[in-house]
C-alpha positions as CSV (number, residue, x, y, z in Angstrom):
1,M,-0.1,-0.1,0.0
2,N,1.3,3.4,-1.0
3,I,0.7,6.0,1.6
4,L,1.8,9.6,1.2
5,A,2.2,11.7,4.2
6,V,2.1,15.3,4.0
7,I,2.9,18.1,6.7
8,P,1.5,21.2,5.3
9,A,3.0,24.5,6.7
10,R,2.1,27.9,4.9
11,G,4.2,31.0,5.7
12,G,1.3,33.5,5.9
13,S,-0.2,32.9,9.5
14,K,-1.6,36.2,10.7
15,G,-2.6,35.0,14.3
16,I,1.1,34.1,15.2
17,P,3.4,35.4,12.4
18,G,5.9,32.9,11.6
19,K,4.0,30.4,13.8
20,N,5.3,27.1,11.9
21,I,9.1,28.0,12.9
22,K,8.4,29.4,16.4
23,E,10.5,27.6,19.0
24,V,8.6,25.2,21.1
25,A,10.5,23.1,23.7
26,G,13.8,24.1,22.1
27,I,13.1,23.4,18.3
28,P,10.9,25.0,15.6
29,L,7.3,24.0,15.8
30,I,7.1,22.0,12.6
31,A,10.0,20.1,13.8
32,H,7.9,18.1,16.3
33,A,5.6,16.9,13.6
34,I,8.7,16.0,11.3
35,K,10.3,14.0,14.1
36,A,7.3,12.0,14.9
37,C,6.5,11.2,11.3
38,L,10.1,10.3,10.6
39,E,10.0,7.5,13.3
40,C,7.2,5.9,11.2
41,S,8.6,6.8,7.8
42,D,9.1,3.2,6.7
43,Q,5.1,3.1,6.5
44,F,5.1,5.8,3.9
45,H,5.8,5.9,0.2
46,K,7.2,9.5,0.8
47,L,7.0,12.0,3.7
48,I,7.1,15.6,2.8
49,V,6.5,19.0,3.9
50,S,4.2,21.1,1.6
51,T,5.0,24.9,2.0
52,D,4.9,28.2,0.0
53,D,7.8,29.6,2.2
54,E,11.6,29.1,1.6
55,T,12.4,29.8,5.2
56,I,10.1,26.9,6.3
57,A,11.4,24.8,3.6
58,S,15.0,25.3,4.9
59,V,14.0,24.6,8.4
60,A,12.1,21.3,7.3
61,R,15.0,20.2,5.6
62,Q,17.2,20.7,8.4
63,Y,15.3,18.4,10.5
64,G,15.2,15.7,7.9
65,A,11.9,16.4,5.7
66,D,11.8,16.3,2.1
67,V,10.5,19.4,0.6
68,P,10.2,18.4,-3.2
69,F,8.4,21.8,-4.3
70,I,7.2,25.0,-3.3
71,R,3.4,25.2,-3.1
72,P,1.8,27.5,-5.8
73,A,0.6,30.8,-4.2
74,H,-3.1,29.9,-4.8
75,L,-2.8,27.0,-2.5
76,A,-1.2,29.3,0.4
77,T,-4.1,31.9,0.8
78,D,-6.4,32.1,4.0
79,E,-9.1,30.8,1.7
80,A,-6.9,27.7,0.4
81,S,-8.3,24.4,1.7
82,S,-6.5,21.4,3.0
83,L,-8.2,19.5,0.4
84,G,-6.4,21.4,-2.3
85,V,-3.0,21.0,-0.7
86,M,-3.3,17.2,-0.4
87,Q,-4.7,16.8,-4.0
88,H,-1.6,19.0,-5.2
89,A,0.8,16.8,-3.3
90,L,-0.9,13.4,-4.5
91,Q,-0.8,14.4,-8.2
92,Y,2.9,15.7,-7.8
93,F,4.1,12.4,-7.0
94,E,1.7,10.2,-8.9
95,E,3.0,12.3,-11.9
96,N,6.7,12.3,-11.0
97,D,7.1,8.9,-9.1
98,K,4.9,7.1,-11.7
99,V,3.1,5.4,-8.9
100,Q,-0.6,5.4,-7.8
101,I,-0.9,6.6,-4.2
102,D,-3.5,4.6,-2.3
103,W,-3.8,6.8,0.8
104,T,-2.8,10.1,2.0
105,M,-2.0,11.2,5.7
106,L,-2.2,14.8,6.8
107,V,-0.1,15.6,9.7
108,Q,-0.5,19.1,11.1
109,A,2.5,21.0,12.1
110,T,0.4,22.8,14.4
111,N,-0.3,20.0,16.7
112,P,3.3,19.3,18.2
113,L,2.3,16.7,20.8
114,V,1.4,14.0,18.4
115,L,3.5,10.9,19.0
116,P,4.9,8.3,16.7
117,A,2.5,5.8,18.5
118,D,-0.6,8.2,17.3
119,I,0.5,7.8,13.7
120,N,1.2,4.1,13.9
121,K,-2.3,3.5,15.7
122,A,-4.2,5.6,13.0
123,L,-2.4,3.6,10.3
124,G,-3.4,0.5,12.0
125,L,-7.0,1.4,11.7
126,L,-6.9,0.7,8.1
127,Q,-6.4,-3.0,8.7
128,Q,-9.2,-3.1,11.3
129,H,-11.8,-0.9,9.0
130,P,-11.2,-2.1,5.5
131,N,-14.2,-0.2,4.3
132,A,-13.1,3.2,5.7
133,T,-12.8,6.0,3.4
134,S,-11.2,8.1,6.2
135,I,-9.4,8.1,9.3
136,V,-9.5,11.4,11.7
137,S,-8.2,12.1,14.9
138,V,-10.7,13.4,17.5
139,K,-10.8,14.3,21.1
140,E,-13.7,13.8,23.8
141,A,-15.3,17.2,24.0
142,M,-16.9,17.2,27.5
143,D,-16.8,21.1,27.8
144,S,-18.8,21.3,24.7
145,H,-21.4,18.7,25.4
146,P,-24.9,20.0,24.4
147,F,-26.2,19.6,28.0
148,K,-23.6,22.0,29.1
149,L,-24.2,24.6,26.8
150,K,-26.4,27.9,27.3
151,I,-28.1,30.4,25.4
152,I,-29.2,33.9,26.3
153,E,-32.8,34.8,26.0
154,Q,-34.2,38.3,27.1
155,G,-31.2,38.7,29.1
156,E,-31.5,35.4,30.9
157,L,-29.5,32.2,30.9
158,K,-31.3,29.3,29.4
159,P,-30.4,25.5,28.6
160,Y,-29.3,25.1,24.9
161,I,-31.3,21.8,25.2
162,Q,-34.6,22.4,26.7
163,D,-35.3,20.5,30.0
164,T,-31.6,19.8,30.7
165,P,-31.1,20.0,34.5
166,E,-29.3,22.9,35.7
167,M,-26.8,20.9,37.8
168,I,-25.5,17.9,35.7
169,R,-22.5,15.7,36.8
170,R,-19.7,14.9,34.4
171,Q,-20.6,11.0,34.6
172,D,-24.3,12.0,33.4
173,L,-23.1,13.6,30.2
174,E,-24.1,10.6,27.9
175,P,-23.4,9.8,25.3
176,A,-20.0,11.1,25.1
177,I,-19.5,13.4,22.2
178,Y,-16.0,14.1,20.3
179,K,-14.7,16.7,18.0
180,R,-11.9,16.7,15.4
181,N,-8.6,17.9,17.2
182,G,-6.9,18.6,13.9
183,S,-4.0,16.4,14.1
184,L,-4.3,13.6,11.7
185,Y,-6.5,13.0,8.7
186,M,-6.1,9.9,6.4
187,T,-8.2,9.9,3.1
188,R,-8.5,7.2,0.5
189,R,-7.2,8.1,-2.9
190,D,-10.7,7.9,-4.7
191,V,-12.4,10.0,-2.0
192,L,-9.7,12.7,-2.2
193,M,-9.5,12.8,-6.1
194,D,-12.8,11.5,-7.6
195,Q,-15.1,12.7,-4.7
196,N,-13.2,16.0,-4.1
197,D,-13.5,15.3,-0.4
198,L,-11.4,14.6,2.6
199,Y,-13.8,12.2,4.5
200,G,-16.1,10.2,2.3
201,E,-19.1,8.2,3.9
202,H,-17.1,5.9,6.3
203,I,-15.2,8.0,8.7
204,V,-13.3,6.1,11.4
205,P,-12.3,8.0,14.4
206,Y,-9.0,7.8,16.0
207,I,-9.5,9.0,19.6
208,M,-6.6,11.1,21.3
209,P,-6.4,12.3,24.8
210,A,-6.8,16.2,25.3
211,E,-3.3,16.4,26.4
212,R,-2.0,15.4,23.1
213,S,-4.8,17.4,21.2
214,I,-3.2,21.0,21.7
215,D,-3.8,23.0,18.4
216,I,-1.5,26.1,18.1
217,D,-3.9,28.8,17.3
218,E,-2.7,31.6,19.7
219,E,0.1,32.7,21.8
220,A,-1.4,30.9,24.9
221,D,-1.4,27.5,23.0
222,L,2.4,28.0,22.5
223,V,3.1,28.6,26.2
224,L,0.8,25.3,26.9
225,A,2.4,23.2,24.3
226,D,6.0,24.2,25.4
227,F,5.2,23.4,29.0
228,L,3.7,19.9,28.0
229,L,6.5,19.1,25.7
230,K,9.1,20.1,28.1
231,Q,7.4,17.8,30.9
232,R,7.4,14.8,28.4
233,M,11.1,15.4,27.7
234,Q,11.9,15.4,31.3
235,S,9.8,12.1,32.0
236,E,11.6,10.6,29.1
237,R,15.0,11.3,30.7
238,G,13.7,10.1,33.9
239,L,14.1,13.4,35.7
């Protein structure tokens, strides 16, 4: 099976300028995704970084990633989609390597706490779910559970779902609900290219814990990720 792994990393982040190469736990943000993927690289046809930015490309190469092209400008705007980025990368390799890609895996540079084990477990779901059209990482979303949500009507706080008890225990929040954590997306080739979709009809979840689901969107996320990664490093060293 030919799997193309892609780490997208555009240079035009507005919320945190230069986000993908900001230092987090001693190395650039993108390097964490690269290091995790490299430990699983024997399972990929290719592992690449897709970027429009020469500085990001240089940093990615320093940490062992392949950057075979500079992404076209129209795929690096605020409006550009992950779908278009993945389609571009797949088409590039099918044309240049003369090989058909079976699956793509998108690994977000902005989710630096992903472990190689997460990537391997997501890949393992392909064997368990042969009819899957995509595999998507998720986390449990207790704080966003509909039973906990409120609306404001005429200046008063009301339950989002009518007749929800005002006081509800965590263990009573059933069924559990999940949301995408943005870390990993796997898509079958025909879904990506023929159906023009990242998901398809049979989406298999890969559940990740909240502490590995940090998505860097603002400065506070950088601080939290830096703290958690340094804690992990200390634990690995037995400190």
